[in-house]
C-alpha positions in Angstrom: -6.1 127.1 -0.2 -2.2 126.8 -1.0 -3.6 124.3 -3.9 -6.3 125.8 -5.2 -4.4 129.1 -5.4 -1.9 127.6 -7.6 -4.3 125.9 -10.0 -6.3 129.5 -10.5 -2.4 130.8 -11.3 -2.0 128.0 -13.8 -5.3 128.8 -15.7 -4.8 132.5 -15.9 -1.4 132.4 -17.3 -2.8 129.6 -19.8 -5.2 131.6 -20.9 -3.2 135.0 -21.2 -0.2 133.1 -23.3 -2.9 131.5 -25.2 -4.8 134.7 -26.3 -1.0 136.1 -27.2 0.3 135.8 -31.2 3.0 134.8 -29.3 1.7 131.9 -27.8 4.2 129.7 -30.0 7.0 131.4 -28.7 6.7 130.8 -25.2 8.1 127.2 -23.5 5.4 125.0 -22.1 6.1 122.5 -19.5 4.2 120.3 -17.0 4.2 122.0 -14.2 3.1 118.8 -12.1 6.4 117.3 -12.5 8.1 120.2 -10.4 6.5 118.9 -7.2 8.4 115.4 -7.3 10.8 115.2 -4.5 12.9 113.1 -7.3 13.0 116.0 -9.7 14.2 118.2 -7.2 17.5 119.3 -9.2 15.9 118.9 -12.5 13.7 121.1 -11.6 15.9 123.9 -10.9 17.3 123.3 -13.9 13.9 124.0 -16.1 13.1 127.2 -14.2 16.1 128.7 -14.9 15.8 127.9 -19.0 12.3 129.0 -18.7 13.3 132.4 -17.1 15.7 132.7 -20.0 13.0 131.7 -22.8 11.1 134.2 -21.4 13.0 137.1 -21.5 14.1 136.5 -24.9 10.5 136.1 -26.4 9.5 139.6 -24.6 7.6 142.1 -26.8 5.9 145.6 -25.8 2.7 143.7 -25.8 0.8 143.9 -23.3 -1.1 141.3 -22.6 1.7 139.1 -23.8 3.9 141.1 -21.0 1.2 140.3 -18.1 1.2 136.6 -18.9 5.1 136.6 -18.7 4.8 138.0 -15.4 2.3 135.4 -14.3 4.4 132.6 -15.8 7.4 134.3 -13.8 5.2 134.4 -10.5 4.1 130.6 -10.7 8.1 129.8 -11.7 8.5 131.8 -8.3 6.3 130.3 -6.7 7.2 127.0 -7.7 10.8 127.8 -6.6 9.5 128.4 -3.1 8.1 125.0 -3.0 11.5 123.6 -4.2 13.3 125.5 -1.5 10.5 124.4 1.0 10.9 120.6 0.0 14.8 120.7 0.2 14.5 122.4 3.9 12.2 119.8 5.1 14.4 117.1 3.3 17.6 118.8 5.5 15.1 118.9 8.4 13.7 115.2 8.2 17.6 114.1 7.8 18.8 115.9 10.6 15.5 115.0 13.2 16.7 111.1 11.6 20.4 111.6 12.8 18.9 113.2 16.2 16.9 110.0 16.7 19.6 107.7 15.9 22.2 109.7 18.3 19.6 109.7 21.0 19.1 105.9 20.6 23.2 105.2 20.7 23.3 107.4 23.8 20.8 105.7 25.4 21.9 102.0 24.9 25.3 103.5 26.1 23.5 104.7 29.1 22.1 101.5 30.0 25.1 99.5 29.2 26.7 102.0 31.5 24.2 101.2 34.0 24.1 97.8 33.9 27.9 98.0 34.6 27.7 100.1 38.0 28.4 98.7 41.5 26.0 98.3 44.5 27.9 100.2 47.5 27.3 97.8 50.6 26.9 100.9 52.8 25.0 103.0 51.3 23.5 101.2 48.4 24.1 104.1 45.9 25.7 102.9 42.1 29.2 103.6 41.0 31.4 102.5 38.4 34.4 99.6 39.0 37.0 102.6 39.5 34.5 104.5 42.1 34.8 101.7 44.7 36.3 99.2 46.3 36.4 95.5 45.7 36.3 93.6 49.3 38.4 90.7 50.1 35.7 88.5 49.8 34.8 89.2 46.3 31.5 89.6 46.9 30.9 93.4 47.9 32.0 96.8 47.3 32.2 99.9 48.8 31.8 103.7 47.8 35.6 105.2 48.7 33.3 107.8 51.2 32.0 104.2 53.1 35.2 102.8 53.2 36.7 106.1 54.9 33.4 105.9 57.1 34.9 102.8 57.9 38.1 102.9 59.1 36.7 106.2 60.9 34.1 104.1 62.7 36.7 101.6 63.5 38.9 104.3 65.3 36.9 105.0 67.8 35.2 101.7 68.5 37.6 98.7 68.8 34.6 95.9 68.5 35.0 97.1 65.2 38.8 96.3 64.9 39.9 95.1 62.6 37.6 96.2 59.6 36.6 92.9 57.9 33.6 92.0 55.5 32.5 88.8 55.4 34.9 88.0 58.6 38.0 88.9 55.7 39.7 91.6 57.3 40.3 94.6 54.9 44.2 95.4 55.1 45.1 99.0 55.2 48.1 98.6 53.0 45.5 97.7 50.4 43.2 100.4 51.0 46.0 103.5 51.8 45.9 104.7 48.5 42.1 105.3 48.6 41.9 107.2 51.9 43.2 110.7 53.4 46.5 110.9 54.7 45.6 112.3 57.8 43.0 109.1 58.4 45.7 106.7 57.4 48.2 108.1 60.2 45.5 108.4 62.9 44.1 104.6 62.1 48.2 103.2 62.2 48.4 105.1 65.5 44.9 103.6 66.7 46.3 100.1 65.5 49.4 99.9 67.6 46.9 100.7 70.6 44.1 97.7 69.4 47.5 95.7 68.8 48.3 95.8 72.2 47.2 93.2 75.2 44.4 95.3 77.2 46.4 94.4 80.6 49.6 95.8 78.6 48.3 99.2 77.8 49.1 102.0 79.4 47.2 105.5 78.9 49.1 109.0 80.5 47.2 109.4 83.9 46.3 113.1 83.0 42.6 113.6 83.3 42.2 116.1 80.2 44.7 113.7 78.0 44.5 109.7 78.7 46.2 109.3 75.3 47.3 105.8 74.7 51.4 105.7 75.3 52.7 102.5 73.0 56.0 100.4 74.2 58.6 102.6 72.2 57.6 105.6 74.9 58.0 103.3 78.1 61.8 102.8 79.8 62.0 101.0 83.2 58.1 100.6 83.9 57.5 104.6 82.9 55.6 105.7 80.1 56.0 109.3 78.7 53.3 110.8 76.8 54.1 112.5 73.8 50.7 114.8 73.4 51.9 116.2 77.0 54.7 114.9 78.5 53.6 113.5 81.7 54.7 110.2 82.9 52.6 107.7 84.0 53.7 104.7 86.0 53.2 101.4 84.0 52.7 99.1 86.9 49.6 101.3 88.7 49.2 103.7 86.2 49.4 106.4 88.0 51.6 109.2 87.8 55.0 108.1 87.6 57.6 107.7 91.2 60.5 106.6 92.0 61.4 103.5 93.6 59.5 100.2 93.4 55.5 100.1 92.7 54.0 98.8 95.5 51.6 97.4 92.9 53.9 95.4 91.7 52.9 91.9 93.3 55.2 90.4 91.4 58.6 92.3 92.4 57.0 92.4 95.9 57.3 88.7 96.0 60.9 88.8 94.7 61.7 91.1 97.3 60.5 89.2 100.0 62.7 86.4 98.6 65.7 88.4 98.2 66.1 89.5 101.4 65.0 86.1 103.3 67.9 84.0 101.2 70.6 87.4 101.4 70.3 88.4 97.8 71.3 91.5 96.6 69.9 94.3 94.3 71.7 96.2 91.1 71.2 100.0 92.0 71.1 101.3 88.7 68.1 102.8 88.2 67.7 100.9 84.9 68.6 97.6 86.0 67.8 97.2 89.4 68.4 93.7 88.8 68.3 90.9 91.6 71.8 88.7 92.0 72.6 85.9 94.1 76.5 85.3 95.0 77.6 81.8 94.9 81.3 82.2 95.6 83.7 84.4 95.8 84.2 88.3 96.9 81.6 90.9 97.9 82.5 92.7 95.0 79.8 92.4 92.3 79.3 93.6 88.6 76.2 93.1 87.4 75.7 92.3 83.8 74.6 95.8 83.3 78.1 97.4 84.4 77.1 98.9 87.2 79.6 97.8 90.2 78.4 97.3 94.0 78.9 95.9 97.4 76.9 92.6 97.8 76.4 93.0 101.5 75.4 96.7 101.5 74.4 97.3 97.9 76.0 100.7 97.7 78.4 101.4 95.1 81.6 99.7 95.1 84.3 101.6 97.1 81.6 103.6 98.7 80.9 101.7 101.9 83.4 100.3 104.8 81.7 96.7 104.3 84.5 93.8 104.0 86.0 93.0 101.0 85.9 89.5 101.9 83.5 87.0 103.4 85.2 83.8 104.5 81.8 81.6 104.3 81.8 83.0 100.6 84.8 81.7 99.3 83.7 77.8 99.1 81.0 76.8 97.1 77.7 75.8 99.0 73.7 76.3 100.0 74.5 76.2 104.0 76.2 79.9 103.9 75.4 82.0 106.8 74.1 85.5 106.1 76.5 88.4 107.0 75.2 90.2 110.0 75.5 93.4 108.4 73.1 92.4 105.0 70.4 94.9 103.7 69.0 94.7 100.3 69.3 97.4 98.4 65.9 99.8 98.5 65.9 102.3 95.4 64.6 106.0 97.0 61.0 106.7 96.7 58.8 109.7 96.3 
């Protein structure tokens, strides 16, 4: 329809111009060339020059004026077509650019997707910088699954130490990837797990039961850092004074000391058993405590004799002093 309208307008213009005595003065141009995409710039120049020529030959002749008006209308139509063509070219160029950009982004996406790693824990995909490579060099963990792994280890000793393909995951290698509080809890639990089960001491408090490390144990008494209660490391019950009746080794040693006439240091931090081979009854223990070999009391606090003739000479068949008694620490 648009083409037919242009053709009818073209015919009407030609008829009016040819009927005018001034038709020889009106510039004529083959308008078909206006619609060639490669002549867009040239067409614009021709239209501008024709407008100037039409203005110069305009007269009071009514027919000529009408014909000129029609030709100006056609020129306006042609200008509109040219503008539309330019807009279309610009739109097509932009569309082509958008397509190339989308294609490039798609390629980048595929390349990035190919570079993603699969988490062994959750099967999700992550970049290399969002994951931890296990020491086995075969598996990867996202940071969340890595933290969960160490969290589970804290609650389940069978998972300690955390491993992948039987290769231990060292805390030093993942410390910066874990929360500080999690690291502190794991390090505390690590001390417990690294202690032999038979040598572990837990707080006797029913509501506590916290593991007590060796650094908090002195003279077989463990002090809980959480509740402050003291626990006997031998019987695992509330701490008590004196020898623990469940300490079989100590009881065997004391029975032998009583039989052989040995003595025991009174110092609560020592309680070492000593045997006098030769000399007086004044004993100086390795811990610095001084006591009587006969009764075990502090030196010069008892009435026991200073000398025992039987111990003035070295020998193994010396008789035991009649007043000898093995020192027993006070008990609760």
